C-alpha positions as CSV (number, residue, x, y, z in Angstrom):
1,M,0.0,0.0,0.0
2,N,1.4,3.4,-1.0
3,P,0.0,5.9,1.6
4,Y,0.7,8.8,-0.7
5,N,-1.7,7.3,-3.3
6,V,-4.3,6.3,-0.7
7,L,-4.5,9.9,0.5
8,G,-3.9,11.4,-2.9
9,V,-1.0,13.6,-2.0
10,P,2.5,14.0,-3.6
11,R,5.6,12.6,-1.9
12,D,6.8,16.1,-1.0
13,A,3.6,17.1,0.7
14,D,3.9,18.8,4.1
15,D,2.1,17.9,7.4
16,R,-0.7,20.3,6.8
17,T,-1.4,19.1,3.3
18,I,-1.4,15.5,4.4
19,R,-3.7,16.3,7.3
20,E,-6.2,18.2,5.1
21,A,-6.2,15.4,2.5
22,W,-6.9,12.9,5.3
23,L,-9.7,14.9,6.8
24,K,-11.3,15.4,3.4
25,A,-11.1,11.7,2.6
26,I,-12.5,10.5,6.0
27,R,-15.5,12.9,5.6
28,Q,-16.4,10.9,2.5
29,A,-15.6,7.5,3.9
30,S,-16.8,7.5,7.5
31,P,-16.4,4.4,9.7
32,D,-20.1,3.7,9.5
33,S,-20.5,4.1,5.7
34,D,-17.2,2.5,4.5
35,P,-15.2,0.9,7.3
36,E,-12.6,-0.7,5.0
37,R,-11.8,2.6,3.3
38,F,-11.7,4.4,6.6
39,T,-9.2,1.8,8.0
40,A,-7.0,2.1,4.9
41,L,-7.1,6.0,5.2
42,S,-6.3,5.9,8.9
43,R,-3.4,3.5,8.3
44,A,-2.0,5.6,5.5
45,Y,-2.3,8.7,7.6
46,E,-0.4,7.1,10.5
47,E,2.4,6.1,8.2
48,I,3.1,9.6,6.9
49,K,1.4,12.1,9.2
50,D,4.7,13.9,10.2
51,E,8.3,14.1,9.2
52,T,9.4,11.4,11.5
53,S,6.8,9.0,10.3
54,R,7.6,9.8,6.7
55,R,11.3,9.1,7.3
56,K,10.5,5.8,8.9
57,H,8.2,4.9,6.0
58,E,10.9,5.7,3.5
59,L,13.7,3.8,5.4
60,F,11.8,0.7,6.6
61,N,9.1,0.2,4.0
62,K,9.5,-3.2,2.4
63,E,7.5,-2.5,-0.7
64,C,9.0,-1.8,-4.0
65,P,10.7,1.7,-3.9
66,G,9.2,4.4,-6.0
67,D,6.0,4.2,-7.8
68,S,4.5,0.9,-8.9
69,P,4.2,0.2,-12.6
70,L,0.5,1.1,-12.5
71,D,1.3,4.4,-10.7
72,A,3.8,5.3,-13.5
73,V,1.3,4.5,-16.3
74,V,-1.5,6.6,-14.6
75,R,0.9,9.5,-14.0
76,H,2.0,9.3,-17.7
77,F,-1.5,9.5,-19.0
78,R,-2.4,12.3,-16.6
79,L,0.5,14.3,-17.8
80,Q,-0.5,13.7,-21.5
81,G,-3.7,15.7,-21.1
82,P,-6.9,14.9,-22.8
83,P,-6.6,12.7,-26.0
84,R,-6.6,14.6,-29.2
85,P,-8.3,13.3,-32.4
86,P,-5.9,12.3,-35.3
87,A,-5.2,14.7,-38.1
88,L,-7.8,14.8,-40.9
89,D,-5.4,13.4,-43.5
90,A,-4.3,10.5,-41.2
91,M,-8.0,9.7,-40.6
92,R,-8.8,9.7,-44.3
93,Q,-5.9,7.3,-45.0
94,F,-7.0,5.0,-42.2
95,L,-10.6,4.9,-43.4
96,R,-9.4,4.2,-47.0
97,K,-7.4,1.3,-45.8
98,C,-10.3,-0.1,-43.8
99,A,-12.6,0.1,-46.8
100,Q,-10.3,-1.9,-49.0
101,P,-11.0,-5.7,-49.0
């Protein structure tokens, strides 16, 4: 579990940003409405709530360092922006090739 992804904060977030993200998330996933999500959010917050906790997490975390492959793919597509349609000429050529038997 990557606590930064669970809380939706960047790795360089400060204490205040992490706390605000945690409070916002637990308002949406209260212990009564979604206990599993609440538990995951609380566990993630405890791992990175202050500078000391973040250092312990970075030093003693046994998970794969850095982002998981899925995190890297998601970040790549988010940075790409919205998909753009192909150029008109490229689309015409593609449709002509599709129409040929």
